[in-house]
Each structure stands twice: as structure tokens, then as C-alpha cells.
N, C-alpha and C positions, 0 to 999 in steps of 0.2 A: 424591530430589527428589519433586515432588508435582504432582498434577493440581489445577487450579483451575476451579471451577464457579460461574458466576453464574446465578441463577434469578430471573427477573422483577424485575430490579433497576431502581429509580428513584432519581434524585437531583434534589431540588428546592432552589433557592436563592430563597426567597420565592415569587413568582409564576412564576419562570422554571424550566423543567424542562430540566436539562442532559443527563440520560440517561433514556431512556424504555423501560421494559419490556425490559431487556437480558437475553437468554439466551445464554450463551457458555460453551463447554467448552474449556479449554486443556489439552492432553494433557501427561502427564509427559514431561519432557525435550524438549518442543517449543519451537521458536522461532516465536512468534506475533507478527505485526505488526499493531498498531492503526493504521489509515490513514484519513485524512480531512482536510478543510480546517480551518482555524482555527475554533475554537468548535463543533466537531462533537460534543464529549463524550469524546474519546479520553483526554485527560489526566485528566479527572474520573474516568473508569473506572479508569485506572491508580492514581489516588490512593485510590479505594475498595478496590481489591485490596490495596493496601499498608497500609490502615488510617489513612492521613492524613486521609481523609474517610470518614464513615460513611454508608451508603445510607439514603435516606428510606423505602424499602420494598424487599422482596426479601431474598434470602439469598446469602451468599458462603461457599463451602466450599473449604478448603485441606487437601489430603491427607486427604480424607474427614472433616474436622472443620469444624463450623460456626464461622466466625470473624467473622460479620457485625458483631458489636458489640465485637470486640476492637480495641484500639488498636494502632498500628504496632509498638510495642515487644514485643508479645505474639505476633506472627505469624511470626517467623523469616523475614522477607523483606528483601532488600537493594534499595535504591532509589537509582538514579544519575540526577541531574538534568542538565539542559542546562547550567546554570551549576554549575561543579564543586563549589562549597561546601566547599573545603578550608580547613583552619586555616592562616592565613598565617604564624603564628609558630612552627609545627611543621615539622620536616623531613618528607621523604617517608616515611621509616621510621616516624616518630611518627604521621603521618596514617593510614597503613595499619594500624598497630598499635592505634590508638585504640579501636576496638570491643572488642577482646580485653582491653585494659587496664581498661576500664570494667566488664568482667565478672569481673575478678579473676583472669585467667589468669596462670599463672606466667611469669616472664621467659624461661625456657628454651623453653617452648612458644610464646611470642610470637615469639621469634627464629626458631624452626623454621617457623612459619606465614608470617611475613613473607618469609623466604627462599624458601619455596615459591611464594608469590604473585608475588614479584619476578621469579623465574625464569620463571614462566608468562607474565608480561606483558613480559618483557625490559627490566626497569628496574633491574637490580641496580646499575648504574653511577650512578644518581641518588639513591640512598637517603639520602645525607647532605645533599642540597640542599633548599632551601625553595621553595614554589610560585612565588614571584616570579622565580626563576631558570629556570623551565621554559617550554618551548614548549607550544602548545595540545595537540598529540598526547600529550605526556608527562603533562600535567595530566589528560587524559582517562584515561590508563592508571592514574594514581594514584587517581582517583575510583573506577574499577572495582575496583582492588585493595582499597580500603577496604570496598567492598560484598561482595567475594567471600571475604574472609578468614574470615568466620564460617561458610562453607559453608552458605549460606541455602537454604531449600527452593525459593525462586524469586528470580530477578533481574529487576527492573523498570527499564527504561531509558526516560527521557522526553526524546526528541530529543537524545541525548547528544553528537552530533557536528554539531549545527546551527550552532554558532558557528565551526567550522573552515573553512578555505578548501577549494576543490574538490579539490585534490590530496590533502590530508590526509583529507578525507571518503572518497575512493575507497580509500585505504589502510586507514582505520579500519573501513570496512564489511567488508573481508575479514578483518581481525584480530578484530573482534567476533564474526563467525560462527565463526571458528576457536576463539576463546575459549569460545564456547557449547558447541561439540562437545567440547573438551578438559575443560571443567569439568562437563559433564553436567547443567547446570542447566536448569530450566524457565524460559524467558526470554520476557518480554513487552516489546515494543519499540514505542514511540509515535513516529510521524513523519507529516508532511504530504507528504513527498517520495516519490512513487510509484516512483521508480527505486530508492531504498533498500529499499522494501518488496518489490519484485520480486526484487532481488538477494539479500536476506537471509532472507526469511521462509520457513519450512516451509509456513505458511498465512498468509493475509492476511484480516483482518476490516475491511471498509470501513464507516465510519460517516458519517452526515450528519444534522445537526440532532438529535443525541442518539439516533438510531435506527440499529441495526445493519442495513445494507443487504444485505451478502453476505459469506460467509466461505468460503474455499476455497484450494486450492493456487494459486500465482501464475499458472500457465498457464491454469487453468480460469477464474479471475476475469478474466484478460485476454481469453481467447477466447470466453467465454460469460457476459458480464455479465448480471445479473439484471434490470437496469432501465437507463434512460437516464442516470441520475446516475452509476452505476458505469462505464458505457460511455464517458461524457465525461471522467470523472476519471482513469481508468486509461489509460495509453498516452502516448508521446511520440515523434512527434506523436500527437495524439488521434485517435479514430475519426471518420470522415467520416459525415455524415448527409444524407439526401435525403428530402423530403416526397413521399409517394406516395398514390395512390388505387387501391384494388383493384377489379378487374373480371374477367370470365370470357370465354373464347373457345375453342370447340372442346373444352369440358370441362376446359381448363387455366386456372389462375389467371394473371392478368396484373397487373402493377403499372404504373400510368401516372405518370411523373414530372410533378409539378404545374408545374414550371418551364417546360417547353416541350411537354408533351403526348406525349412519346416513350413508347411501350409497351415493357416488358421482360417477356418470357415467363419464367416461373419453372420450375425443375425440379420433379419430382414431390414431393420431400420438403418443399420450401417451399410448394407448392400445398396439400399436406395440412395444414400449419400454419394456412393461411388458411381452408381449408374447415372446420376445427374452430372457427374464430372468425368465423362468417358475419356477425355484427353489426358488425364493425369497418369503419369508413368512412375512417379516417385512419391511415396506416401510416408509420412512420419507418424508413427503410432505413439500416442501419449497416454500415460496411465499413472495415477497417483500411487504412492507406496501402500496406502491403506486398501487399495483396490486390487492388489496382487496377492495371490495365495500360493503357499508352498504345497505341492502335491507329489504323488509318487511318479517316478519316471515312467513314461509311456502313457500317461493320462491324455485323454482327448483334448485337442486344442491347447496343448502345453508346449513349453520350450524347456529343453534339458540344460542343466548347469550344475554348479557346485557352490557350496557355501564358502565365501571368500573372507568376509569380515563380519563380526557380530558386535554391535554397540548396545550396551545395556543402558537404558534411559530411565530406569526405575519402574514406571508404570507401563512400559512397553520396551520392545527391542527393535532396533533397525538392523536388518540382516542384508548384507550385500551378496547378491548372487552373480557369479561370473558365468556367462553363457559361453558357448563353444568358440565364438569369435573374439572373446575378450570383453564384450559388452557387459557393463555392470548394471544390474537392476536392483533397486532398493525396495525392500519389503518391510512393512510394519507388522510385527508379530506380538503376541501376548508375552508378558514377562516370564512366564513359566515354560516357554517353548524349549525343547531339548536338543535342538540342532547344534551340531558342532562344525567347526571349520574343516573343510574338506569333504563333508557329506555330499554324496551325489543325490540331487533332487531334481524336481521340475517345477515350473511356475505356470499358473493359469491366471486368468484375468476375469474381473467382473465386467462383462461385455457392455452392460448399461453405462459404465463409467469410462469406457474407452473414448478417447478424443483423437480424431484424425486431422492431419495437417498436410497441405501441399508443401512438399519439401522445398521446392524452388522459390515460391513466393513467401512461404512462412504462414500463409493465411489458413485459418481453420476451415475445414470443410463442413464442420458441424453447424456453423452459424450462417452459412450461405443460403440465400433464398433459392 
């Protein structure tokens, strides 16, 4: 298989720039997920890797070879679309065999390879059927089989399970990751679903407005977002945010919640982050719902509020707390918690998990050198 390297890649469509100065290294045999909202440039990036689109500027290397100007047929890459694009008049066997048939491979070798792929994808029992006879999950397997039969250097997947229902998507996520491991392919997977990205990716590359925002392992992107966009986009429920003003008292840094003027004293490691950024006047405080706790009103380093909404999720509850200024903070609680709507409570925070951002630039203060 192969490493894929994009250097200073741009893609323009007239006056619109879909991808801006993209630098990305995809490791050999890695499962990399391109994640972002619709229109962020992730599918355009995938199409440039495949050769279906040529970059306006920059270079693309595949297996240490410059393929920037090579068309898709010259790159030895398999591409699986969201819409399966199978030939309706051909059987499953014929659809999977089609790439080898066009290359003039012998019938004996085609039979051997189709049998191998069918066994890998567990579709031996439908080889004689046509696409119109198949369910969504089987159609997806056939599309994957057609891509994998050539043993490509890389497998590119563009939201391949987006049209399936929730149960099928859950099943296919596990199967696609297992298929990646068994085939040993370098896999690039495009999705706007951050749950898919977190579950499947060895690493996640988050994009927005054509710009790569952050790349890293799922836990690192979740726990240490590089900016407010990543912090807001990753997580379900998303990260909570509070607007704060920094000040000092007794040599320690304090953040004052703008909503009600409550002061929160920071531990040393957070104080140091602010001392290194003395010019900052507006801070956004970020915290995940699982790192917020409901405590008694008047507790140290807490904010007062009331229970606004309770969502029962089965193995946990999501409780929305309305603060005095109307700000809503989401808290993840045990399923047996007894809080009721309207209860007056307070919230405190796991200070080790607090993330601070420069409100104006959106950049994380935590990752600055």
C-alpha cells in the first residue's frame, strides 16, 4: 500500500477556492477521516487524491511518486461513492469482476479474485443477484468489492454509508474498519458525521471553509481542540462555552463570568496559560458535559442556575442548566439522578479538563507555545 502526501494544495472553481493551502500526510495503511460540514472541501480533497479533479496548485504524491497531473485511471486508487454507482443490468459477480475484465485478466484469475473478495465481504450468497434485488447494506458491500478487487494502493470512501438507516450505519462502521484492517489498505474516508469519525479513524483531519483546522487521533482532537470551530464541531453533545474576563488576585489568575460577575479562581497551570497571554481581554471557557458536575448552591468555584431540560438517554441523562444570564450548560449525569426541572442548583468544573480560547481569534490558549 502507500503513503499519500499533499503539499500546498489549492483548488479553485472560478473565483471560489474550495481547498486552500492544504498540507496533509496520510500514512501507509492508515485509516484517515476527513471531517467537516457540507462545503468544507473534504470531498474536493478526496477527488483530487483520486485524480477525478486536478489541483489548481500544489503537489500530490502517492507511494513516493508525483501523481499531481495524472488522471484517476493512472493512479491505482479505488473510489467508493455515497451512491453506489453499480451497473443495474449486471449481477453482483459481474459488477465486482468488471475492473479486472476491462484489464484483460483471465477468467480463472477473475474467478479466484471475485471469490476472495466475496468471502472477505461475506456476500458469496448474492453473487448471482442483480442490484435491484439487494438491500442497502449489500449494495454497499458490492461497491466496496468492486473497488477492492484490484488491490489498489489506496481506498477512498466518500460518505459511503450516508444513505443507510441508523442500524445499518452502526453495523457498517464496524465492518468497514474491520475490512480496512484485513485488507491492509491505506484508507481515506469522508464524512460530516463526527460519531463516524471518532469511531473509525486512526486520525481525524477536521476541515472548514477549505482549510485544514486540526489533525490528530480522535481522543486528542476531542480533548484538545485547536480552536473554537473544532471545539464546537466535535462532540455530541457539544462543548459548553462561557464568556469570561481575566483578572488577578493574590498573584493568581481569576476568570470572571460575564453573565453574573462570579469569580472562578484558576489552578496554577491555567493561570500560567493566561500569564503568557497578558494582552487577552476576552476569554471563552470551554468544558465538555461529562466534566461538569451539579453541586449545592454556594459551593466554591461554582455558578448558580436552575434545571431547565432533562433528556433521558438510557445509560445517562443530559441535563440543561440555565444560568442567571440565560446561558445553557449541558451536564452529563447518571441515569438515576433525581433532579427535577426548576431545581435551584450550581455547577462546578473539572479544572483539569477546562479549555481556554481567545474569543476574538478563536484560537486555543492551551496549545500555544
